[in-house]
N, C-alpha and C positions, 0 to 999 in steps of 0.2 A: 504494500500500500504506500509506504513512505517513498520508495524509489519511483513508483508510478507517478506520484504527484510531483516529484522533482524532475520528471522527464527522463528518468533512467529506466533501462530495461531490467526488470527484476530477474534475479538468478533463480528464484523459486517462489512459490506461493504457499502460504499457510492458511488453512481453512479452520474456522472455529464454528461450533454448532451447539444447539441445545440437545442434540441427539446423544444418547449415551453410547459408549464405545461398542457394546454388543449389537446395538441397533445399526450403527454405521457399518459394522462388519457384515451384518446380514443383508443390508441394503446393497453392498458392493461385493456380494459373495461370488458373483460371476467374474470378478477380477482378483488379482493377487493382492492380498492384504497382509501387512506385517504388523505384529504387535510391538512397535518400537518403544512405546512408553505407556502400555496399557494401564499400569498402576496410576498414572497421572492423567489418564484419559486420552492418550494419543495413539492413533494407528496411522500407518502409512499405506496409501493406496498407490499401486503402480499403474499409471495410465499412459499407455503408448510408450512404455519404457521409462517414463518420467515419474519420480516419487513425489507424491503430494501428501503432506501431513494434515490430518484432520483431528482436531482436539476438542473435546467437550468443554463448554463453559465450566469454570471451576473457581473455587475459593481455596487459597492455600492455608494450611495450618501453621503451627509454630515452626520457626527455623532454628532448631537447637544447635546446629553446626555452622550457622551463618553462611550456609551454602544452598541447601535444598530443603523444601518443606517436609516436615515429618509425616504429614498426611495431606490429602486434598479432599474437598467436598464438592460434588458436582452441583451446578445450579442451572436454572433456565433463564437467568438474567445476564444479558450481554454486558451491561454497564458494570456489574460486579466483577465480571471476568476481566474487563479492560482495566479496572481499578487496581488490579494486582500487578500490572506490568511495571517495567522499570522506569522508562522515560516517556514523556508525553508523545514524542514523535513515533513511538512504537505502540501507542495506546489508542489507535483508531481502527475502524473497520469499515468495510463497504458491503452493502447489500444491494443487489440489482433492483430490488423493488423500493427500498427505503432510501437508497443513496448512501452518502457518507455518514457514519456514526462517529461523532466527535464530542465526547462528553468532558474532555479534559483540555480543551483549547489546543489540541494537537496541531491543527492547521496553522493557528496563530504562531506557535513556536517554530514550526517548520519554515514559515515565511520569514520569521525574524532570525532564523538560523541560530536557534537556542536549544541547548540540551538542558531539560528541566526534569527533575524527578517527579513521578506521579505521586501526589499527596505529600507526605512528610519524607524528606530526603533521608533523614537519619534512619527511619524505619525501613526504607527501601534498601539501604546499604547494610543495615544490621541483618536483614533477611538473607542477603547474598552479597558477600564482600567483593566478589568478582565484578559486580556492577560498577565498582569504582573504576576498574580498568576499562570496562565497556564504555563508560561515559567519556573517558579520556580518548579511547579509540575512536568513538563517533566524532568527537571534536576535531581530532586530527584528520581523519579520512574525509569527513564532510566539510571541514573548514569552518565549523560552527564554534560559537562561544558557549561556555557553560554558565547557566543562570546563577546569579549571586548566591542564593541560599543553598543551591546544590553544590556549588564550588566550596562554600564554607564547610559543608558536611563532608565533602571529599577529604579536605585537609584534617578535619576533626576525626574522621573514622579511618584514616589511612592505615593504621596498624591492623585493621581487619585483613589486609593483604598478606600478613604474615601467616595466616591460617589457610591460605589457598595453595593448592598444589602448584609447584613451580612450573610444571608442564603447561598448566592453564595460563599462568602469568606470562610465560614466554610466548605462547601462542598469540595472546592478545598484544604483546609488545611487538611481535613480528608484523602484525596487521597495522598497528599504530605507527610504527617507525617509517612506513612507506607512504603515510598520509600526506596530503598537501600542507598541513599545518603541524607536522610532527615537531619541528624545532620550537615553535611557539608553545605548544602544549608541554613539552619537556621543560622548557624554561619556566613556565608558570607553575608547574607541579613537580619540580625537581625533588622536593622532600618526600613526595608521595612515591615516586619511583625509587627513592633511596631506602624504602622499607624492604625491598627485595634485592636492590643493588646498592648496598650501603657504601660501596667504594665511590659512589657519586657524591655523597654528602660533603666530604672535605674539599671537593672541587668547587662547590657552590660558594661564591664570594672570595675564592682564592685569587687575590690581586696579582696581575702581571705588570711588572714595571718596565719602562723603556719605551722609546718612540715607536717601536714595532707593534706594540700591543694597544688595543683599544677596548678590550673586554677582559673580564676575569675568566678563569679557566672554563667554568661551566657555561658561561655565556658564549665563549668562543666555540665550544663543542656544539651548542645548539644552533648557532649560526652556520656552522659547517654542514650540519644536517640539511638545512634548508637550501644549501647551495650545491647539492649533489643529486644525481638522478635517484628517483625512488626505487632503487633496487635493494632488496633486503640486506645482502652482504655488504654493500657500500654504506648503507645507512647505519648498520650495526657497527661497522668499522669506525665511522665518524663518532658515534655515541661513546665508544670506548677508547678511541685512539690516544687521547691525552690524559687519561687517568694516571698514567705513569709520571706525570708532572708533580703530582702531590708528594710522593716520597723522595723525589729527586730535586725539588726546588732549591735553588741557590741564587746568590747575587754575585755578579762579577765586580771588578774593581771600580766600575762606573755606576754601580747600583742597579744595573739592568738584570732582569730575571733570566736565569739560564737553567736548563734542565738536562744535565749530562746523562746520556744513555737512557733517556726517558722512553724511547721507542721500544727498546728491549724489555725494560721494566714493565711498560704498559702492555706488552704482549703477554707477559706472565700473568698480569692482573686479569687481562681479558680471558686467558685460558681458564683461570680459576672461576670467573664469573660464568662463562659459557658452560663449563662442566657442571657447576652448581644448578644452572637453569636447565640442564639436560638437553642442551642443543644437539642437533644431529652432527655427526663428525664432519661432514662435508662443509657445512656452514662454519663450524668452529675453526676448522683448519684454515679455511680461506681467510676468515677475519683475523685470526692470530697472525698469520703470515703477513698480511697487508699492514697490520699495526706495527709489526716488528721492523718493517721497511719504510714506513710512511715518512720518515724524516730524511729521506735520501736527497741527494743533490741531483737536479735534473741534468742529464748528460749533455755536454756541450759539443760532443763529437761522436762519430760512429765508434771510435775506439772505446770511449767511456761507456757508451751504451752496450757494447759487446761484453765489457767486463761485468756489467750489471746483469746481462742476459745469461751469464753463467749460473745465476742463482734464481732467476725468475723466468717464467715463460713470456712470450710476446703478449699473450692475453693478460697476464698478471701485470705486465708493464703498462698496458693501456689503462688498467684499473688504477694503478699507482699515479698515473698522470691526472686522472679525474680526482683522486684523493688530494694530490698536491694543489690542484686548482681550487678545490673547496677549502682546503686548509688556509691557503693564502687569502682567499676571499674574506676571511674573518679576522684579518689583521688590520692595522691602520691603513687608511686609504692609499698612501704613497707606497705601500708594500704589496698591494694586491695584484697589480697587472703583470702577469708573467706570460702573456699571450705569445710573444716571440719565442721564448724558450720552449714552450709547449709545442708550437708549430714546428720548430726545428727538430725537436726530439721525435715527433711523429713522422717527419720526413726521413730522418735517419732510419727509423724502424722500417718504414715502407721500403726504403732502398735495400736494406739488409735482407729483408724477406724476399723481395722481387729478384734480387741477384743471387739468392741462396748462399749468402756469405756465411762463413764459419763463425759461430759464437758459442758452441757447446761441444762436449766430447762426442756427441752423436753425429755432429757435422764433420768431425776430424777424419782426414783421409788415411788414418792409421789406427790400429787397435792393439789391444793388449797381447794378442797372439803373435803379432809381428815383433813386438818388443821382447816377448819371451824367447823368440828365436835369436835375439841379439844378446841373450844372457840375463835379462832382467827377470826378477822373481818377486813375488809377494807385494809388499807396499811400494817397492821401487817402481813397479809398473804404473801404478796410479800416480805417483809423483812425477814420473817422466811424461805421462799423458797430460797432466796439468801444465807442466812446463812447456810442452809442445803447443798446447792450446793458447797459452799466454803469448808465445812467440808468434803464432798466426794472428792473434788479435792485435798485437802491437806492430805488425808488419815486418817482423824480423825474419819470417819464413813463409813461403807460399804453402797453401794447403794442398799439396800434392804428395803422393806416397814417396816419390823419389826424394823430394826436397826435405821432407820430414825425416826420412832415414839418414840423410846427410847431416841434418841438424842433430840427430841423436848421436852420431859418431863424433861430432865436434863438441858435444856438451854432455859427456859421460858423467852420470851421478857419482 
């Protein structure tokens, strides 16, 4: 309903009815019906291979675990059913005969782009603590503001998130982080996110001194999020990329903030966070690697780029350029424009790839078997291969089998 009014194509439709579940099942007995949540009045009907959830009007009992109702009571009053919903934009219904059913000024809030709890916000969040993250996710994805009383209640009840399964929190965070207003929401509700990512808290208000900086550490983080593509791995990288500044913060002789080795430290912090949130390995490994390398210098020559490509793939390098651009966009204005450096680096990469130039051991025109025939064994094979690769990258030797063998003979380990 909400998406339809906003002019978006809904991903699915949920139907609510005064018919009891057993009656719904009997009515659609000629179709496949699944008891997806029969205890709470929900069955799923498969119509032309598409699942449609049908739920009986209901009232929820007590929420002793701040997550799910202990019991439900079926009712034949639609208004009572809508009154148990989380936010007004989700508390309207449509009937082909009666039209829009809007008992909670849902359309008003939708037009005003407001997230407002249905009834008392404290009660809604005490019923289900995950609704706090849902509110923040809706604000981010839809670009809405959160109504004042609802916002106060989110801050007041933020510790309810400590009782929510980390998998559910991370799932909501992944949806939120790619929203159009993710940076703004994170900035406004940093302490809320800090309930399950406490490493964020000391970054909030951590001042950065020097002409290069115009934001504190957490402000900088949030602005970088808004300045990079809405891709989960990139947004998570920006969220966590500078948390290593907290334990490494120092001042140089001029009083400027410096953070020696903060990328490596930040990668270790990110690893701990993502493990704790039970991230999938692919996402975690990508984010951790990007954070560990995010403070790199943009290559100013093909040779410099080839050295970097020894440790990252071309696709990873492209991501690092996006990260560097976003990182610089959240510095003082005079430090933001790196367009020429980025364009040159992209041109170097394009030329290296198009000409199939050597930048890794896989591209090298010689392998370990050939070296073993020259008398190399064990670790010495690897060391010589690295030496040969460096020689090719630096232009000291052509990447041909003959030239590489000659180079081996002249540079015996």
